[in-house]
DOKOLRO-57243 format. One record per atom (N, C-alpha, C): x, y, z. Coordinates in steps of 0.02 Angstrom, whole numbers, plus 50000, padded with zeros to 5 digits. Layout:
# DOKOLRO-57243
XYZ ...
***
This chain:
# DOKOLRO-57243
509174574650285 509894575850277 510184578250343 510754575350363 511074577250425 511574582850413 511594587550460 512004593550454 512464594150514 513064596750505 513514598250560 513474605650576 513424607350640 513454614350660 514184616650657 514294622950674 514974625550673 515424622250725 515124618950775 515514615450827 515684608350806 515424606150748 515534599250726 515034594350753 514584596650796 514064592350825 513414593350787 512924588850797 512264589850765 511964596550787 511584599850744 511284606250763 510774605550818 510764610350863 510254610550915 509634614050888 509734619250847 509184623150820 509184622550744 508604621250715 508504621550643 508124627950627 508374631650577 508064637850555 507824636850483 507194638650470 506924638250402 506754645250380 507014647150321 506894653850293 506574653150225 505914654550219 505604654750153 505754661550120 505884661550056 506034667950023 505744667949953 505434673549935 505154674449868 505314681549845 505674682049790 505874688649763 506154693149818 506624690349856 506874693949915 507574696549908 507814697649847 508514699549838 508694706049873 508204710349885 508354716849915 508554716349988 508244711650025 508334711550097 508664705150124 508684699750085 508874693250112 509594693150137 510034697150109 510734697150131 510784699150205 510404704250226 510414706350296 510154700850342 509644697350318 509364691850357 509884686350366 510214684450312 510714679150315 511294681150362 511514687250356 512064689450398 511874689650472 511244691150487 511024691150557 510994683950584 510864679150542 510874672150562 511594669950574 512034671650527 512734669750533 513064672750595 512814678550618 513124682150674 512884679650742 512474674450745 512194672150809 512744669850857 512684672050920 513154669750971 513034662450990 512414660050982 512264653050990 512444649650924 512934645250925 513244642850863 512964636250838 512604632550879 512394625750860 511734625850820 511774628450759 511174629050718 511314626850646 510774625350611 510784624450539 510244628950510 510304630550446 509804634850414 509634632050345 508994630750335 508744628550269 508364634450238 508614636850182 508294642450146 507924639550087 507274641050084 506844638350031 506644644049984 506914643949924 506724648849874 506064646649843 505554650849850 504874649049828 504744651349756 505174649049711 505074650649640 505184657949624 505684661149654 505804668249642 505934669649568 505694675549546 505794677649477 506374682549470 506664684749526 507234689249523 507874685349535 508384688549561 509044685449569 509134682349638 508574681149675 508624678749743 509014672349750 508854667349710 509154660749718 509914661049708 510134664349656 510854664949643 511194668849699 510874674149724 511164678149777 511244674049841 510714670349859 510744666349920 511304661149916 511344657849859 511874652849851 512564655949856 512644661949829 513284665349833 513444667349904 512954669849941 513064672150009 513214666550058 512954660550044 513034654950090 513554649950068 513864651050011 514374646349985 514944645550036 515144639350047 515694638050092 515494637450165 514864638650182 514634637950251 514164632050254 514384626250279 513974620150278 513364620450322 513304625550363 512704626150406 512094628350365 512214631150306 511664633350263 511544628250208 510904627050193 510704623350134 510164627250098 510194627350033 509704631049993 509364626249945 508704626549944 508304622649896 507824627249860 507594625049802 507124629049763 506514624949748 505934628149746 505314624749730 504894629049685 504404625949653 503904629749615 503514634049664 503354640149644 503014644849688 502374641849717 502344641649784 501764638849818 501534642849878 501884648449892 501704652549949 502134650950009 502124655350060 502564654550118 502434648250158 501804646150164 501664640150203 501944633950169 501874633450103 502164627750067 502914627750073 503224633650070 503954634050076 504174632050147 503814634250197 503984632350266 503904624750276 503374621950248 503274614750254 503844610850220 504054613350163 504614610150127 505244610450170 505374616250199 505964616850242 505914612450303 505324611950332 505214607550390 505384600350374 505224598250313 505364591250294 506114590050283 506504595350277 507214594550260 507694595750318 507434598050375 507884599550431 508174593150460 508724593850495 509064588250525 508614585050579 508474578550575 508034575350624 508324575050694 508954576950702 509264576750768 509194583350806 508964588650772 508914595150806 508354595050857 508444598950910 507944599150964 507414604450952 507614610050922 507174615850916 507134618250844 506594621850830 506464624250762 506184631350765 506404635450719 506114642150712 506074643950638 505604648250621 505504650550553 505664657950551 506114659850506 506324666850501 506104669650434 505774675450434 505584678650371 506204681650339 506204681950273 506804683650234 506944691150231 506554695250267 506694702350268 506794705050338 506784700650388 506874702650457 507594701550479 507784704550536 508474704250560 508484702450634 508864697250651 508954695350721 509504699450754 509444700750819 510004703050858 510484697050866 511134698250878 511604692650883 511434687450936 511074689550989 510924684851043 510224681951039 509884682650982 509194680450976 509104673050993 509484668650961 509414661450974 509634659851046 510144663051069 510374661851138 509814663351188 509464668951177 508914670851221 508344665851217 508144664051156 507574659651147 507714652651175 508304649951162 508474643251187 508494643251263 508834648151293 508884648351366 508194649251398 507764653251368 507094654351395 506684647951393 506714644351337 506334638151331 506594632851379 507244632351386 507534627051427 507414628051502 507164633951521 506984635051591 506364631151611 505944629251563 505314626051580 505174620151533 505314614051555 505214608151512 504484607051493 504014610051530 503304609151515 503074613351456 503454618451439 503274622851383 503514619851316 503154621351263 503354618951197 503754624151158 503754630351183 504104635551145 504284641351189 504624646251158 504784652551191 504734658051139 504604664051162 504584669751116 504804676151152 504984680951111 505234687351138 504914693051098 505234698751097 504944704851068 505334707151007 504994711350967 505314714450909 505184721850909 505554725350867 505394732350852 505374733150776 505104738550752 504984739550681 505574743250648 505704741250586 506174744950544 505834745950476 506064750950439 505784752250373 506214748850319 506074750350256 506424746950202 507154748850198 507354754250233 508064756250235 508404754250300 508074749650337 508334747050401 508354752250456 507954757550449 507924762750501 507374760950551 507544761150614 507064759450666 506544765050672 505924763150683 505404767950699 504914764850749 504554769150784 504104766850836 503394765750808 503124760050822 502434758450805 502094756250870 501734760850904 501444759050969 500984753050966 500624752250910 500164746550905 500554739950904 501114739750867 501514733650865 501834732250932 502104737450964 502424736651029 501914734051080 501314736951080 500794734851126 500584727651114 500524725751050 500334718951033 500844713951060 501484715851057 502004711151079 502054710451154 502094716151189 502214715951261 501564715651301 501014717851272 500374717951309 499994711451299 500244706151329 499904699651322 499294699451368 498744697051342 498114697151379 497794690251380 497334689351428 496934683251431 496284684951465 495814680351461 495154681251492 495154677551559 495054681251614 495064678151680 494404674651694 494354671651753 493754667751771 493134672151778 493234678651786 492664683251791 492434685751723 492774683351670 492584685451603 492884692051581 493374694551619 493704700851601 494364699451565 494514703651516 495144703151480 495664707151517 496174703751543 496674706951585 497374705051560 497864708851582 498554707651559 498864701751597 499234697651559 499594692151590 500164694651634 500294691051687 500884692351727 501514691351684 502014695751689 502604695051646 502944688251650 502874684851707 503204678351715 502784672551688 502164673951669 501724668551646 501854666951573 501804660551555 501884658751484 501304661251442 501434662351379 500904663651331 500564656951317 499894656751320 499534650451319 499004650251264 498694644451258 498124643751213 497604649051228 497494650351291 496994655251313 497164662251290 497804664251297 497994671151282 498114672251207 498254666851169 498374667651097 497744669751060 497164669151090 496554671751060 496594679251050 496934682651097 496944689951098 497564693051065 498104689451061 498704692151029 499164686451009 499584687850959 500024682750932 500724685550924 501244681950947 501924684350936 502114683750862 502254689250831 502444689250760 502964694750749 503374693750697 503384688550646 503664681950674 503684676650631 503874669950656 504554669550689 505024673950670 505684673750699 505714675450773 505154677650802 505124679050873 505014672750914 504854667150882 504654661150919 505084655250901 505274651550952 505644645250945 505224639850978 505164634050947 504774628550977 505134621950968 504924617151007 505214610451001 505034607550933 505534604750899 505404601950833 504884596350837 504904592550892 504414587150900 503704589750903 503604595850929 502934598750932 502684600450863 503124603350821 502934604650751 502744598250715 503114592950727 502964586650695 502304583850719 502144584850783 501524582150811 500904585750782 500944592350774 500364595950749 500314595950673 500864593950639 500854593950566 501084600650539 501124601050473 501374607050441 500884612850442 501094618250411 500664624150404 500054622450361 499494625350378 498874624350341 498884628750279 498904625650220 498964629450158 498344633650142 497784632250176 497174636050164 497144642450204 497614643550249 497624649450292 498164654250269 497964660050246 498434665350225 498054671850218 498274677250249 498854677750292 498714675250363 499164676850409 499124674850479 499194667350489 499514663950441 499624656750449 500054655150510 500494659950530 500904658850589 500474658950652 499944663150654 499494663250712 499134656550718 498894654050662 498564647550663 499044642150689 499654642250665 500144637250688 500284638050762 500364644150787 500504645150858 499944642750902 499324643750880 498754641250918 498764633650921 498924630550865 498954623150863 499504620550908 500094623850907 500634621850951 500444622751024 500074628051040 499914629551109 499434624551140 499104620551099 498694615151128 499124610051164 499764609851148 500234605151179 500584608151240 500564614651248 500894618051303 501014625351288 501244629051338 501324636251330 501994638151300 502074644851290 502694647751265 502984652151321 503574650551344 503904654951392 504064661651359 504014667051397 504084673751370 504714677151395 505104679951348 505694683951366 505544691251349 505544695451399 505384702551390 506004706251364 506174704651302 506794707251273 506724707651197 506964712951167 506944713751094 507494709551062 507304705151016 507804700850983 507764701350907 507294705350880 507184705250808 506964712050783 507194713850724 506944719750688 506454717450635 505834719550643 505284717550599 505224722750544 505364720650483 505384725450428 504684726450399 504484732750394 503864734650362 504014737950295 503714735350242 503814738450176 503214736750133 503184739550074 502584739150032 502404732050011 502884727450011 502744720649988 502584715850044 502564718250107 502394713850163 501714710650152 501684704050156 501034700750154 500594702950212 500904704050271 500524705850330 500244712850327 500424716650275 500164723450270 499494723950237 499204718350216 498564718450182 498004718150234 497784724050257 497354724450316 496684720950307 496374721550249 495724718250238 495804710650243 496334707950214 496464700750218 496594698650289 496944702950328 497094701350397 496454700450438 495984705050429 495354704750467 494984698350451 494914696850386 494554690850366 494904684550390 495564684350386 495934678450407 495884677550483 495924683050520 495854682650592 495184679650612 494654681650579 493994678950594 493954671450578 494254669550521 494244662450503 494634658250553 495214660850574 495634656950621 495304656250689 495074661950717 494814661750785 494094659450788 493654662550747 492944661450754 492714654950721 493094652350676 492884646250641 493354640450658 493974640950635 494424635250642 494574633550715 494794638550754 494984637150823 494384635550866 493844639350859 493264638350903 492974631350893 492914629150831 492564622850817 493034616850807 493684617750821 494164612450808 494024606150850 494064600450817 493994594050852 494614592550894 495144596350885 495754595350924 495694598450994 495194602651006 495114605751072 494934600651125 495284600951180 495094596851238 494474599951270 494144596351316 493574599351351 493744606051383 494344606551413 494554612851444 494634618251392 494904616551334 495014621451281 494344623551249 493864619051247 493194620951223 492894626251269 492994625251334 492734630251382 493104636851374 493754636651360 494144642751351 493904646751291 493794643351234 493594647151174 492904650151183 492454646651219 491794649551232 491864655851275 492284655351327 492394661051371 492714666851334 493204665251292 493534670451253 493054673851203 492624669751173 492124672551127 491674677551162 491414675751220 490974680251257 491344686551278 491964685751301 492344691651322 492474696351264 492624693451205 492734697551146 492114701451126 491544698151127 490914701451109 490744706951159 490904705951223 490774711151273 491244717151263 491854715751241 492304721351224 492024725551167 491804722051114 491514725551057 490874729351078 490484726351122 489874729551145 490024736051182 490544735851224 490724741951261 490994747351214 491354745251162 491594750051113 491014753451077 490524749451057 489934752151023 489534756751070 489514754851135 489154758951183 489494765751192 490164765751191 490524772151195 490384776551135 490364773351076 490204777151015 489494779751018 489034775651042 488334777651048 488264783651094 488634783651149 488604789251196 488814795751162 489324795451119 489534801351084 489004803851035 488674799251000 488154801250953 487544804150989 487394801651049 486824804351087 486964811551110 487604812951123 487784819551147 487734824851093 487764822951029 487784828050976 487124831550964 486554828450949 486444821350934 486524819950859 486644813550843 486734811350774 486294805250764 485714806250731 485214800950726 485484794750691 485804795350630 486074789250598 486584785750643 487004789650677 487494786750722 487174783250781 486634786250807 486274783250863 485984776550843 485664776350785 485364770050762 485884764750750 486444766650718 486974761950704 487294759450769 487424764150815 487744762350878 487304757750919 486654759350922 486184755150960 486144748150931 486134747650865 486104741050832 486734737050848 487314740550849 487934737050865 487954734550936 487704738650983 487684736451053 487264730151061 486674730251032 486224724451039 486494718351002 486824719350944 487094713750907 487624710150948 488104713950976 488644710651013 488394707951080 487904711151109 487604708551170 487264701851156 486904701451100 486574695251081 487084689751066 487614691451028 488104686351010 488484683851071 488624688251118 488954686151179 488514681551220 487874683351225 487404679251263 487304672451230 487304672451163 487214666151126 487784661351140 488394664051144 488954660051166 489374656651114 489244657851051 489654654650999 489594658750935 490104658450892 490074661950827 489684657750777 489484660950723 489204657050669 489764653250635 489604647650605 490114643550574 490344646650509 490874643950481 491114646350417 490594644750363 490654647850304 490184646350250 490124638850239 489494636650231 489374629450227 489294626350295 489204630550347 489154628250416 488594623150425 488694618650472 488184613650487 488204612150561 487794607650582 487744606250653 488424604250681 488604607250737 489234605650770 489084601250831 489284594950829 489114590450884 489434592250950 489974596250948 490314598051009 489894602751053 489434606551022 489034611251061 488294609351058 488104605451008 487414603051005 486924608150980 487144612850939 486684617850911 486834618350836 486374621050799 486464621750728 486724628750711 487234628950668 487524635250648 487344636750575 487324642950559 487144644950491 487714648750460 487764648550394 488314652050361 488304659450376 488904662550379 488934669750387 488784673150321 
***
């Protein structure tokens, strides 16, 4: 379906907003989209089978504004909703972004992202920074989130994990160590999303990290050192499920990304290098813990710490992770893997 932006021209940016039972926060999200200083956009809101008043509220809030379209689907999760929205955006738009239904953009968010991406035709996307807000839209500081966003890292040729230069794009290499999130922080070329395909329905949570890694195989993301989004933390956040996060991170990096047939020879070398660097980081952490246990001394801690040091040293020297459950010989490396 073709959409007209507020200027009467085809939209430059397509925005997809999946929402499920989001009546409490979605109005602020919609208003932050409507307030954008960059006006050439369209927004497809996909109600993922909400059981509350979300669908009626969204339709009421967007009535009379042709830049918004709202569709409803049977509940299938955020990735299915994003894929549905992706299939409905205007095929003439140049760029695409996914906005979560509880986050809030600054008025210049799209302006910043579009200008940043257009500075470098070789890049497939651009991203910026966010800060945290609570369920009452009050800002608060989360050093871990701030560090994750601005402290972009990569593994250098010496095998050390070091910080990226502020002017350097975020790349396939650096996405192993950190991911720009939530999705509203990133804008990418619509053609790149079409080339890599939709979101993987088997990955949840951190499906946005998986998508960003896949996009980065085509090129980097230019970085804007500027806050453009308020990232809302509340009890219903999917990303707040820490145990699921750890398991999903391992599946994405250690299984899917490492063994992907989409990796070029250079990317295969990168994931091997990143794997070894990660194991050496864990080994040094265990060694620091072991040193503390030796000073006490704490015999159970000493035994556990020593085992951890040798485990990560062995895994780093081996050079590859074990495959996902059901693992089998991987022809890309020529060795046999066993289930974890």
